[in-house]
N, C-alpha and C positions, 0 to 999 in steps of 0.2 A: 505492500501497500503505501509506504514511503516511497519508495524506488519510482513508484507511477508519479504520484505531486512532485516530483523532484522532476520527473521528464515532464511535467505538464508545464512546471514554471520554468524549465529551460528551453519549452518550444511558444510558450508566450513571449521569454522576455526575447528570443533570437527574431519572431515576426514583428516584436515590437522595434527592434533596433532598425530591422527589412523596412517599416514602415515610414520611419523616420528620415532613412538613408533616400527612399525612393520619394517622398515628400520632397525634402533638401535638394534633390539634384532636379523635381521639376520646377519647383521654385528659383534658381539655380539657370537652368536652361532653357526657362519657355522665352521669357525675356529677350534672350538670343535669337532663338529663332522667329520669335515675333518680328523683330526688328528686322530678321534678313526676309522675311515672305512679304514682309512690307515696304523691303526695298526692291521690291519685284514688281511693285501695282504701281499707276498713275495716283496722282492724288483725288481725282477724282473718284476712282474705283476705292482709295480706300476710305472716304466717306459713305459709301453703301456696301461695301462688306468690307467691313473693318477687322473681324476674326476668320474669313476665309483662308481659303487660299488663290492668288491671282489667277483670272480667268486666262489673262494674257501676259507674260513676263516681258515687263519695263525696262531691259535693260538698258535703254536710251539713261533713264535715271544715274545710272554709274557715271557714262559721259559726262552730264551736264552736272554732277557734281563735282569728278575730277578737273572739266576744264573752265566751265562756265561762273562757278563756284571760287572756282582759284583752289580748289582742296590740294591738287598738285604740288602749285608752291608750299601753299601753309605744311603740307605733307614733308617737302623736303627741309623748310624752315626746321619743321621740329625734330626731323631727322637730325640735320645735324647740329641745335642746343641741346637733346637731350642725349646723344651719343655722346659727345663731346665732354659731357655735362657727369655720366655713368662713368665712361674712363678716367677722368679726377678723380672721382670720389673710390673708384678701386684702387686706385696707384696708392692715393696719401691716407686711405682708410686702411688700407696692407700696412705701411710705414707707419704711423701712428699705432696699430694694432701689434704690429710687432714690438715695436720701444717698446710702449707698456708693457706688456706680457714677458718681455727675453732679459732687457737691457737694464733691468734693478733701476726701472725711474724712482727718485723718492716720491711714496705716497702714491705709489702707482693707481692703487684704489679709487683715494680721494678724489686726482685726476679724472681719473674716467669718470665719477662723477659728477664735476663738475661739468664736462662736456657733456653729461647724459641732462642734464638739469632742464636746457631752455629749453627739451625737446615739451616741457612738460606746459609750457606757455602757449596760448593760445596762437596761431598765425597770426590773427588779429592785429596782436599787440604790437607786434612790429613792424607791421607792413609800414606805417607812417615813418618811424624812424629809419627803415631801408629805404622809403623816396628819397627823403631827406638827403641821405648817405649816398644814394646812389646820380641822384640831381645835381650835388655839390662836386661829384666825381664827372661829370657830365659823361655819364655813361647810359641816362635813359633813352629809352627808342632804340638802345641795339643790342647785338648778341648777349655780351658781357653784362648787360644790365638783369636776366635770364639766367646765364650761366653761374655765376659766382653764388647769388643766392641759393638755385640747385643746388649747386656743392656742400653750402653749408648747411643745410636744413639737413641732407641726407648723411652726413658725415658722421654726425653724434654716434647714430646705431650701428654705422659700418664698423665704427671703429668698435663697436664695444662687438662684433660679431668676432671680428679679424681678432680681436681680443683673445675673446675664448676660443678660438682657434690655436691659436700659436700656442695658448697654456695647453690644449690638450694634451700636444705633441710629445711623444716621451723625452724627456731631458739628456737621456742617451743618445740620442741623433742628433742636436745639436754639441754635446759638446764631444761626441765621435768627430765632426769636425772640426771643430775649434782644436782638436789635438794633431788635426790635419795639418794645422795649418791656415785653416782659413779665418779670414777675417768675417767682421758680423756682416758686410755687403756681402760677401762670397757662402756666405749661409744661408742667407735671407735669399740668395738670387738663386743659388744652387742646390740647395740642401731644399730650404721649408716652401719656395714659387711651384716646384712642380708637385707640389703636393693641395695646392690653394685651390684647384678647381672646384669643388664642390663649395667652398667659403665664396669665392666669385662668384660661383653662378647663383647663389645666395642672396647677396648683396646687388646683385645686377637687376634679377629681376625685382626685387622691391626699389629698387631707385629706378627702372625702367617704367615699370608701373606708376608709382608714384608723379614719375615726373611728365609721364605721355601725354596725360588728358591734364594735369593743372591750369586753373584759367581763373583762379584769384589775382596774381601776383602779376601773372602775364596779362592780363584785360590792362591794369594797374600802371607797369612800366612801358609796353607797348603805345599807351593812348594818348599818343604825341608823333606817331608813326606811321608808315603804311604796310612796315614788316608786321606780318601775323603769324601765329600759330596756329598750326590744324584743331583746338576746340572755337576759335575765334568762325572755323570754315561749315565748322558744324550749326554755332549759332545764328550764322546769316541766310539759313531758311526760314527763320523765325521772322515774321515784322507782325508790324503792328495788329495789325485783322486778318492774319492766315497766316499757318503755317503749309511749307510746301513738304509733304511728310514723304512723297517717295524719296526725293531727292535727299533730303535729311537723313533720311534711314539709311539710305544707298551710301552716305558719306560719314555715318558713325560705322556699318562694313568696314570700311575704308580706313576707319580709324583701328576699327581691333583687328584687322591682319597682323601687324607689326606686334605686337601684343602674344597673337597665337603664334604666331613661327619663331617668333624671339624664346615662346618658353619649350616649345619643340623641341629648339636647336638645343637648349643647356637643362632640360628635366631631370634627365640623368643624373647629372651633377648638382643640382637644384636637389632632390629626393636625399641624396646621400648628404648632404649639407644642412637639410632638416632635421634626418632624425641620428644625423651621425657629431662629429666634433665640432661642427661649425656654432650649432650653438647652444655648445654645453658650458654651463659657467664652471 
């Protein structure tokens, strides 16, 4: 009797768990499928047939979004800004994380805490001081007005992840390199660098996803120039009185493509980083 009750509890628990996972997948996947099918409808058909499949695929929505709404131009701008930011974030974060973990920096834990402390502030509290600083440096409306803040906002968590990763490496590995005559620079580049792929994938995905769709600061920093990032292209389909849903959802699909491709490219290393030493404290 007790065995049957235990089996029943296990069966109920397993099915509840599966139901929660299926519900979560539906909540996550359906909006993407909805955007995808809407991108293949004309705006007129969208208002008549919101939930159904398109009667005729309107592939022209993608060409209209890419060329007429300048999504292609915004895409290139965003790729250059975000790509440059991610590269700098990874390099600077790795160097700082290695220093805090392996170079016997005095009060390294306190330094790390102070680095992470600004991340607890709402982003809105730094917008005005940041804009004034960029204005005095005459950087407003330039690529650097986005790249420099993006690097600063992403570095604290990047340093934390790299510091935890380097701390998880065996001391014997680094000591053997030093005994063989390696300087700290050679130890970093030749011994630890080949092991950093999981950590690099982890911080790259977090940084790329977080910066690719950033709009608040971009709308302020680029308000005085014609340069735009890709979120501006999506917003341009929304007018005061109506929204051009077909091309707008096509633009959203274009925005999603780099995120999907980038994740598929680094997913193996990302999973290793999440489940392994890259985030182990």
